[in-house]
C-alpha positions in Angstrom: 70.0 -7.9 -91.5 66.5 -6.5 -91.8 66.5 -5.6 -88.1 69.9 -3.9 -88.4 68.6 -1.8 -91.4 65.6 -0.8 -89.4 67.7 0.2 -86.4 69.9 2.3 -88.7 66.8 4.1 -90.0 65.6 4.8 -86.5 69.1 5.9 -85.4 69.3 8.3 -88.4 65.8 9.8 -87.6 66.8 10.3 -84.0 70.1 12.0 -85.0 68.2 14.3 -87.4 65.7 15.1 -84.7 68.5 15.9 -82.2 70.2 18.2 -84.7 67.0 20.1 -85.4 66.5 21.0 -81.7 67.1 24.6 -80.6 70.7 25.2 -79.6 70.5 24.8 -75.8 68.2 21.7 -76.0 70.6 20.1 -78.6 73.6 20.8 -76.4 71.9 19.5 -73.3 70.8 16.2 -75.0 74.2 15.6 -76.4 76.0 16.3 -73.1 73.5 14.2 -71.1 73.1 11.2 -73.3 76.4 11.1 -75.2 78.9 12.7 -72.8 77.4 11.3 -69.6 77.3 14.7 -67.9 75.1 15.3 -64.9 72.3 17.9 -65.0 74.4 20.0 -62.6 77.4 19.9 -64.9 75.3 20.8 -67.9 73.7 23.6 -66.0 77.1 25.0 -65.1 78.2 24.8 -68.7 75.0 26.4 -70.1 74.8 28.9 -67.3 71.5 27.6 -66.0 70.2 26.5 -62.6 69.9 22.8 -62.0 66.1 23.1 -61.9 66.0 25.1 -65.2 68.3 22.5 -66.7 65.9 19.8 -65.7 62.9 21.7 -67.2 64.9 22.2 -70.4 65.7 18.5 -70.5 62.0 17.7 -70.2 61.2 20.1 -73.0 64.0 18.7 -75.2 62.6 15.2 -74.8 59.1 16.4 -75.6 60.4 18.1 -78.7 62.3 15.0 -79.7 59.3 12.7 -79.2 57.2 15.0 -81.4 59.8 15.3 -84.1 60.4 11.5 -84.3 56.7 10.8 -84.2 56.2 13.3 -87.1 59.0 11.6 -89.1 57.3 8.2 -88.6 54.0 9.6 -90.0 55.4 11.5 -92.9 54.7 10.1 -96.3 58.4 10.0 -97.2 59.3 7.6 -94.3 
């Protein structure tokens, strides 16, 4: 039960972090990780080249990592 509660906390933090991303990064993360779209499909939908889509993906992951890390270190955690 304790592990499940901790998992739910982490899941909520990640969801909050995803929702706080800029629009294109948020859409990309949702399409790639929750809709199983390829980078090429995402690029077509967002009107981006495959290489720019890949760079945007790296940026989105960096932003997510920073946001989740900051949530873990905030005094309200």
